[in-house]
C-alpha positions as CSV (number, residue, x, y, z in Angstrom):
1,M,98.9,56.5,100.6
2,T,96.5,58.5,102.6
3,S,97.5,59.6,106.1
4,R,95.3,58.7,109.0
5,A,93.7,61.7,110.7
6,V,94.6,62.2,114.4
7,S,91.5,63.0,116.5
8,P,91.6,65.9,119.0
9,Q,91.0,63.3,121.8
10,R,94.0,61.3,120.9
11,T,96.1,64.4,120.7
12,D,94.9,65.5,124.1
13,E,95.7,62.1,125.6
14,R,99.2,62.2,124.1
15,G,99.7,65.6,125.5
16,A,98.6,64.5,128.9
17,R,100.9,61.5,128.9
18,R,103.8,63.7,127.8
19,S,103.1,66.2,130.6
20,A,102.9,63.4,133.1
21,S,106.2,61.9,132.0
22,A,107.9,65.3,132.2
23,S,106.5,65.8,135.6
24,A,107.9,62.4,136.7
25,V,111.3,63.4,135.4
26,L,111.3,66.7,137.2
27,R,110.1,65.2,140.5
28,A,112.8,62.5,140.3
29,V,115.4,65.3,139.9
30,L,113.8,67.2,142.8
31,D,114.1,64.1,145.0
32,G,117.5,62.8,143.9
33,G,119.4,65.5,142.2
34,P,122.2,65.7,141.1
35,I,121.2,62.6,139.3
36,A,122.1,60.7,136.2
37,R,119.6,60.3,133.4
38,S,119.9,56.5,133.7
39,T,118.9,56.7,137.3
40,V,115.9,58.9,136.5
41,A,114.8,56.2,133.9
42,R,115.2,53.5,136.5
43,R,113.2,55.4,139.2
44,T,110.4,56.6,136.9
45,G,110.0,53.5,134.8
46,L,110.4,55.6,131.6
47,S,112.6,54.6,128.7
48,A,116.0,56.0,128.4
49,A,115.0,57.8,125.2
50,A,111.9,59.4,126.9
51,V,114.1,60.6,129.8
52,T,116.6,62.0,127.4
53,G,113.9,63.9,125.5
54,H,112.1,65.3,128.6
55,T,115.4,66.3,130.2
56,A,116.4,68.2,127.0
57,E,113.1,70.1,127.1
58,L,113.4,70.8,130.8
59,L,116.9,72.1,130.2
60,Q,115.7,74.3,127.5
61,R,113.0,75.7,129.8
62,G,115.6,76.6,132.4
63,L,114.2,74.1,135.0
64,L,117.2,71.8,134.9
65,R,120.9,72.3,134.5
66,E,123.8,69.9,133.7
67,L,126.6,69.9,136.2
68,P,129.9,71.4,135.0
69,E,132.0,68.9,133.1
70,A,134.7,68.9,135.7
71,E,132.2,67.8,138.4
72,S,130.9,64.9,136.3
73,R,134.2,63.3,135.1
74,K,135.2,61.5,138.3
75,S,135.6,58.0,136.8
76,V,137.3,56.4,133.9
77,G,135.2,55.8,130.8
78,R,132.3,57.6,129.3
79,P,131.0,60.2,131.7
80,H,127.4,60.3,132.9
81,V,126.7,64.0,133.1
82,P,124.2,64.4,136.0
83,V,121.4,66.9,136.0
84,D,120.0,69.0,138.8
85,L,117.3,71.6,139.4
86,D,118.3,75.0,138.1
87,T,117.6,77.0,141.2
88,G,119.2,80.2,139.9
89,R,117.1,81.1,137.0
90,H,113.4,81.3,138.2
91,V,111.7,82.4,141.4
92,A,108.2,81.6,142.6
93,G,106.4,84.5,144.2
94,A,104.4,83.8,147.4
95,L,101.7,85.7,149.2
96,H,100.0,84.5,152.4
97,L,97.1,86.5,153.7
98,A,96.7,86.1,157.5
99,V,94.2,87.9,159.7
100,H,96.5,90.7,160.8
101,H,99.4,90.7,158.3
102,A,100.4,89.6,154.8
103,T,103.6,87.7,154.1
104,V,105.2,88.2,150.7
105,A,108.2,86.1,149.7
106,L,110.3,84.6,146.9
107,L,111.1,80.9,146.7
108,D,113.4,78.8,144.5
109,L,112.5,75.6,142.7
110,R,113.3,73.5,145.8
111,G,110.9,75.5,147.9
112,K,113.6,77.3,149.8
113,V,112.4,80.8,151.0
114,L,115.0,83.3,149.6
115,V,113.4,86.4,151.2
116,Q,110.2,87.1,153.0
117,H,108.5,90.4,154.1
118,E,105.7,90.7,156.7
119,E,103.3,93.6,156.2
120,P,100.6,94.5,158.7
121,H,97.2,95.2,157.0
122,D,94.6,95.8,159.7
123,G,91.8,97.9,158.3
124,L,92.8,97.7,154.6
125,A,90.1,96.7,152.1
126,A,90.7,93.7,150.0
127,E,91.5,95.6,146.8
128,D,93.9,97.9,148.7
129,L,95.6,95.0,150.5
130,L,96.2,93.0,147.2
131,A,97.5,96.2,145.5
132,R,100.0,96.7,148.3
133,A,101.1,93.1,148.2
134,A,101.7,93.4,144.5
135,E,103.9,96.5,145.1
136,I,105.9,94.6,147.8
137,F,106.3,91.6,145.4
138,D,107.8,93.9,142.7
139,D,110.2,95.5,145.3
140,L,111.4,92.0,146.3
141,L,112.0,91.0,142.7
142,L,114.0,94.2,142.1
143,G,115.9,94.0,145.3
144,H,116.6,90.3,145.6
145,A,116.1,88.6,142.2
146,P,116.8,91.2,139.5
147,D,118.2,88.6,137.1
148,R,115.7,85.9,137.7
149,E,112.5,85.2,135.9
150,P,109.3,85.1,138.1
151,L,107.2,82.0,137.4
152,G,104.2,83.8,138.8
153,L,102.6,84.4,142.2
154,G,101.0,81.8,144.5
155,V,98.5,83.0,147.1
156,A,97.4,81.1,150.2
157,T,94.9,82.1,152.9
158,G,92.5,80.6,155.3
159,G,88.8,80.4,155.0
160,W,86.9,79.0,152.0
161,V,89.0,79.4,148.8
162,D,87.8,78.3,145.4
163,R,90.9,77.3,143.6
164,A,89.3,76.9,140.2
165,S,88.2,80.5,140.0
166,G,90.9,82.0,142.2
167,T,88.3,83.4,144.5
168,V,88.2,83.8,148.3
169,V,84.6,82.7,148.7
170,E,84.4,83.5,152.4
171,H,86.9,84.5,155.0
172,P,84.9,85.7,158.1
173,L,87.9,86.9,160.1
174,L,89.0,89.1,157.2
175,G,85.4,90.1,156.3
176,W,86.0,88.9,152.8
177,R,83.3,87.4,150.6
178,D,83.6,86.5,146.9
179,V,86.9,88.4,146.4
180,P,88.4,87.7,143.0
181,V,92.0,87.5,144.2
182,R,93.4,85.9,141.0
183,D,91.9,88.5,138.7
184,L,92.9,91.4,140.9
185,L,96.5,90.2,141.2
186,T,96.8,89.1,137.6
187,G,95.8,92.6,136.6
188,S,98.4,94.3,138.8
189,T,101.3,91.9,138.3
190,A,100.8,90.7,134.7
191,L,101.9,87.2,135.9
192,A,100.2,83.9,136.3
193,V,98.4,83.8,139.7
194,E,97.3,80.7,141.5
195,V,95.1,80.8,144.7
196,D,94.4,78.1,147.3
197,G,93.6,77.5,150.9
198,H,96.7,77.5,153.1
199,A,96.2,74.0,154.6
200,R,96.0,72.5,151.2
201,A,99.0,74.5,150.1
202,L,101.0,73.2,153.0
203,V,100.0,69.6,152.0
204,H,101.5,70.3,148.6
205,A,104.6,71.6,150.3
206,E,105.0,68.6,152.5
207,R,104.6,66.2,149.6
208,L,107.0,68.1,147.4
209,F,109.7,69.2,149.8
210,G,108.9,67.9,153.3
211,H,107.9,64.7,155.2
212,P,108.5,61.6,153.0
213,R,105.4,59.8,154.3
214,A,103.1,62.7,153.3
215,R,103.2,61.2,149.8
216,E,101.3,58.1,151.1
217,S,98.5,60.1,152.8
218,V,98.5,63.2,155.0
219,V,96.3,65.4,157.1
220,Q,97.4,69.0,157.7
221,L,95.9,70.7,160.7
222,F,96.5,74.5,160.8
223,T,95.9,76.3,164.1
224,G,96.4,80.0,164.0
225,N,93.8,82.7,164.1
226,V,92.1,80.6,161.4
227,V,91.8,76.9,162.1
228,D,91.4,74.5,159.2
229,A,92.6,71.3,157.7
230,A,93.4,69.5,154.4
231,F,93.7,65.8,153.4
232,A,95.6,64.0,150.6
233,T,96.0,60.4,149.7
234,G,98.1,59.0,146.9
235,T,98.5,61.7,144.3
236,T,95.2,63.5,145.1
237,V,94.6,66.4,147.5
238,H,90.9,66.5,148.3
239,H,89.1,69.8,147.4
240,G,85.4,69.0,147.4
241,P,82.8,71.1,145.5
242,R,84.2,74.6,145.1
243,S,87.2,73.6,147.2
244,A,85.2,73.8,150.4
245,A,86.9,70.7,152.0
246,G,88.8,71.1,155.2
247,G,86.4,73.3,157.2
248,V,87.1,72.1,160.7
249,A,86.6,75.4,162.4
250,H,83.3,74.2,163.9
251,L,84.4,70.7,164.8
252,P,83.3,70.2,168.5
253,V,86.0,69.5,171.0
254,D,85.7,68.2,174.5
255,G,86.7,70.5,177.3
256,S,85.9,73.9,175.9
257,T,82.9,76.1,176.6
258,E,84.3,79.0,174.5
259,P,81.4,80.7,172.6
260,C,81.7,80.7,168.9
261,R,80.4,83.2,166.4
262,C,78.1,80.5,165.0
263,G,76.2,80.6,168.3
264,R,77.4,77.3,169.7
265,T,80.1,76.6,172.3
266,G,83.2,74.4,172.1
267,C,83.9,74.8,168.4
268,L,87.6,74.1,167.5
269,E,88.5,77.5,166.1
270,A,86.8,79.4,168.9
271,A,88.6,77.1,171.5
272,V,92.2,77.2,170.2
273,S,92.6,80.2,167.9
274,E,95.4,82.6,168.6
275,A,92.9,85.4,169.1
276,T,91.1,83.4,171.8
277,L,94.3,82.6,173.7
278,A,95.5,86.3,173.6
279,R,92.1,87.5,174.8
280,Q,92.2,85.0,177.7
281,A,95.7,86.2,178.6
282,V,94.3,89.7,179.0
283,E,91.5,88.4,181.1
284,N,94.0,86.5,183.3
285,G,96.1,89.6,183.8
286,L,99.1,88.3,181.8
287,L,98.9,90.9,179.0
288,D,97.7,94.5,178.7
289,E,96.7,94.0,175.0
290,P,95.6,90.8,173.3
291,E,98.8,90.2,171.3
292,F,99.5,86.5,170.7
293,P,103.2,87.0,169.9
294,E,103.7,88.6,173.3
295,L,102.0,85.7,175.0
296,L,104.2,83.2,173.1
297,A,107.3,85.2,174.1
298,L,106.2,85.0,177.8
299,A,105.8,81.2,177.5
300,T,109.1,80.9,175.7
301,A,110.8,82.8,178.6
302,G,109.3,80.3,181.1
303,N,106.3,82.2,182.5
304,S,104.4,79.4,184.3
305,A,100.9,80.9,183.7
306,A,101.5,81.4,180.0
307,L,102.9,77.8,179.7
308,R,99.8,76.4,181.4
309,M,97.6,78.2,178.8
310,F,99.6,76.7,175.9
311,D,99.6,73.2,177.6
312,E,95.8,73.3,177.8
313,R,95.4,74.5,174.3
314,A,97.7,71.7,173.1
315,R,95.3,69.2,174.8
316,L,92.4,70.6,172.8
317,I,94.4,70.5,169.6
318,G,95.3,66.9,170.4
319,R,91.6,66.0,170.8
320,A,90.8,67.4,167.4
321,A,93.8,65.6,165.9
322,A,92.6,62.3,167.4
323,L,89.2,62.7,165.7
324,L,90.8,63.4,162.3
325,L,93.1,60.5,162.7
326,D,90.3,58.1,163.5
327,V,88.2,59.3,160.6
328,L,90.9,59.6,157.9
329,N,93.7,57.3,159.2
330,P,96.6,59.0,157.3
331,A,100.2,57.9,157.3
332,V,101.1,61.2,158.9
333,L,99.3,64.2,160.5
334,V,101.1,67.5,160.4
335,V,100.4,70.1,163.0
336,V,101.2,73.7,161.9
337,D,101.2,75.9,164.9
338,R,103.6,78.6,166.2
339,S,103.6,77.2,169.7
340,V,104.6,73.7,168.5
341,A,107.7,75.3,166.9
342,R,108.6,77.4,169.9
343,L,107.6,75.4,173.0
344,P,109.0,71.9,173.3
345,D,106.2,70.5,175.5
346,C,103.3,71.3,173.1
347,L,103.8,68.5,170.5
348,P,104.3,65.8,173.2
349,I,101.0,66.9,174.8
350,I,99.2,66.7,171.5
351,R,100.6,63.2,171.0
352,E,99.5,62.2,174.5
353,E,95.9,63.2,173.8
354,V,96.1,61.3,170.5
355,R,97.4,58.2,172.2
356,D,94.6,58.3,174.8
357,R,91.8,59.0,172.3
358,A,92.7,57.6,168.8
359,R,92.9,54.0,167.8
360,G,95.5,54.4,165.0
361,P,99.3,53.9,165.0
362,A,101.7,55.2,167.6
363,P,101.3,59.0,167.7
364,A,105.1,59.6,167.9
365,E,105.4,58.2,164.4
366,T,102.1,59.7,163.0
367,V,101.8,63.2,164.6
368,V,104.6,65.5,163.5
369,S,105.3,69.2,163.3
370,S,105.7,71.2,160.1
371,S,108.8,70.7,157.9
372,F,109.0,74.5,157.5
373,P,109.3,76.0,160.9
374,G,109.5,79.8,160.7
375,T,108.6,79.9,157.0
376,E,105.3,78.1,157.0
377,L,103.3,81.1,155.6
378,A,105.8,82.0,152.9
379,T,106.1,78.3,152.0
380,A,102.3,77.9,151.7
381,G,102.0,80.7,149.2
382,G,105.0,79.5,147.1
383,A,103.7,75.9,147.2
384,V,100.4,76.9,145.5
385,L,102.5,77.9,142.4
386,L,105.2,75.3,142.6
387,E,102.7,72.5,142.8
388,V,101.3,73.7,139.5
389,L,104.8,73.7,138.0
390,Y,105.7,70.2,139.2
391,E,102.3,68.8,138.1
392,N,102.8,70.1,134.5
393,P,106.3,71.6,133.8
394,L,105.4,71.8,130.1
395,G,102.3,73.8,130.9
396,P,101.6,77.5,130.6
397,L,103.7,78.9,133.5
398,L,106.8,79.1,131.3
399,T,105.3,79.9,128.0
400,R,105.7,83.7,128.4
401,W,109.5,83.3,128.8
402,P,112.0,82.6,126.0
403,R,113.7,79.2,126.3
404,A,117.2,78.9,127.7
405,S,120.0,78.7,125.1
């Protein structure tokens, strides 16, 4: 009897189905762990045999663990040994590149930030900054996770980031153009490196670890020194050609005459960026130097002039959010902004503008703050890598490590 040849196409299709099924199992454990294999099968629609096989492989790779026998034998009869994520074996490295500082961090498989370090970098060239970040990453591994295996390093930043090539195509505020971030960091760390825009990264974080409705559809609006956005629906985060989607910096907003570097006035980033607000605070005599954290501290302490500045800024952010909601109609819009996390009036003001201007659902249900207050930047970097892992847990991230015994 002659055997039938298997075409490469059929082999690839089988591999893709196998990866997708393993991903479904791992995500089910992320959502429900500790969880029995039978429950995983019911929630994923996979057969019991398929779940058993994928679970065994994920256990071998150190992504899952079985609970100790004493914890699982709580009823009479044959025990159902639950499985959970193994958050003690691997760590995901994270790097976020902001305008004035870099955040380097380590995260576990549930997206929990284990440690983060903020490093000022004003004046450093791209190559020097990335080399310094790699050194800090090594120090964090040695000091805080000496017995864990690094999955790799996820990098998030603003501007135009081409995920496929791992290149920062353009970041005007950093002065970067066509910086091969992945290649530079792979060379200095000898690890897998993934690079993406921080708004898209935070979409992945919300969908994996954050707001439940983000899995339906979500818009992420990031307002810092850089202002940008990202959008996802179903299982797809929209990138566009060369990952250029999400460029809302020059979206026009009513009520602002702030000049923009593009030559126009009233562009969203020019109107609401942290740099703009800090400069205006100096002009208004509130600060001696244009330092946004100092202005935020003044507002947090109850300074009325500082609070008025943040209230007006929140109104402008709300007008932009209303436009995005009308165009994209997501289940949830997440605003990532330091003032939203620190000042209790900012989110209600944003929602008020949305209620007055958008035609969608009630803003109190739709417009929310980040699920990761205080760790947004570290989470963004880690989510770039963890999304790759959860998308394909049988993929190349773990092939450099021996399997667990």
